[in-house]
C-alpha positions, -999 to 999 in steps of 0.1 A, spaced: 0 0 0 29 24 8 46 14 -25 14 23 -44 13 57 -26 49 63 -35 43 54 -71 12 76 -73 31 106 -58 59 100 -83 35 99 -112 18 131 -99 51 149 -97 60 138 -132 26 148 -145 30 183 -128 64 187 -143 52 182 -178 19 200 -173 -2 169 -177 -32 160 -155 -32 127 -137 -65 113 -124 -66 84 -101 -98 67 -111 -97 41 -83 -96 69 -57 -123 89 -76 -145 58 -77 -140 52 -40 -149 88 -32 -180 86 -54 -191 53 -38 -188 69 -3 -208 99 -15 -235 77 -29 -236 56 3 -242 88 23 -268 100 -1 -286 66 0 -286 67 38 -303 102 38 -327 92 10 -338 59 27 -340 76 61 -362 103 46 -384 76 29 -387 57 61 -397 88 80 -423 98 54 -436 63 54 -439 62 92 -457 95 92 -480 82 65 -488 50 84 -496 69 116 -517 93 96 -536 65 79 -542 48 113 -553 80 129 -577 89 101 -593 55 99 -596 51 137 -611 85 140 -635 78 111 -647 46 127 -649 60 162 -669 90 150 -694 65 135 -699 46 167 -733 60 172 -743 48 137 -728 14 144 -747 13 177 -779 20 159 -772 -6 133 -765 -31 161 -798 -24 179 -816 -28 146 -802 -63 142 -767 -61 127 -745 -88 142 -708 -83 152 -698 -104 122 -717 -81 99 -702 -51 116 -667 -65 112 -673 -71 75 -687 -36 70 -657 -19 87 -632 -41 70 -648 -35 36 -647 2 42 -611 -1 51 -603 -20 19 -622 6 -1 -601 34 15 -569 14 8 -578 7 -29 -589 43 -35 -559 58 -19 -535 35 -37 -551 43 -71 -549 81 -64 -513 78 -51 -503 57 -81 -517 82 -105 -500 111 -87 -467 93 -83 -462 84 -120 -454 119 -132 -433 125 -100 -413 94 -107 -407 105 -143 -397 140 -131 -373 126 -105 -357 102 -131 -352 132 -154 -336 153 -126 -314 124 -114 -304 114 -150 -293 149 -160 -261 143 -179 -264 105 -177 -282 80 -198 -309 64 -177 -340 49 -192 -374 64 -186 -389 30 -179 -412 28 -149 -411 -5 -130 -445 -18 -118 -432 -38 -89 -428 -8 -64 -464 2 -72 -477 -33 -64 -456 -34 -32 -469 0 -22 -505 -11 -29 -502 -42 -8 -485 -24 21 -512 3 20 -539 -23 21 -522 -41 50 -518 -8 69 -554 2 63 -567 -32 74 -547 -31 106 -559 5 112 -595 -7 108 -591 -37 131 -579 -16 161 -610 6 165 -632 -23 155 -621 -42 186 -631 -11 207 -665 -10 189 -672 -46 197 -666 -41 234 -690 -12 237 -725 -15 250 -750 -8 222 -774 13 243 -746 34 258 -732 39 223 -765 53 211 -771 75 242 -736 89 241 -738 125 229 -706 143 221 
C-alpha cells in the first residue's frame, strides 16, 4: 500500500512537471461510492420517516372515522346487525379506503417518478422505464396498513355496549 502511494506521488510529480493532469480513477470511484452511500442513507432515512408519518396518519384517520361513526354502528347493532356483519362492513370500508388511496397515489406518483428520473439522470443515460413492482408493493403495504388500522378501532367498537353507544352524545 505504501509502495502504491509512492508510485502515485511520483506519477503526480512527473505529471505536474510536464503540465499533464493525472487522475486516479480508483480513488475517484471510492470517493463517489462513499458519497452515494451517504446520499442513500439520507434518502432511505427520509423515505422511512415519510412512510412512518403516512402510516400513523392513515391509522389515525381511519380510527377517527370509525370511532366517529360509533353512534351509527350502535344504531345498526340495535336494529339487528351482528358483530360479524359489523366487522365485514368496517373491513370492507377499510379495503375501499386502501384501494382508492392506492389508485390516487399511483396516478399522482407516475409523473413524479418520471420527473425525478429526469432530474437524477441529468447528464447521464438512464431509461425512462417505470417499473410496476414498487407500485404493487406499495399497494399491498397500503392495504395491509389500512386493514390493521381498521381492526384496532373495530375491537373497541365490539366491546362497547349498544345502548350506551346510542345514548352517548358528544
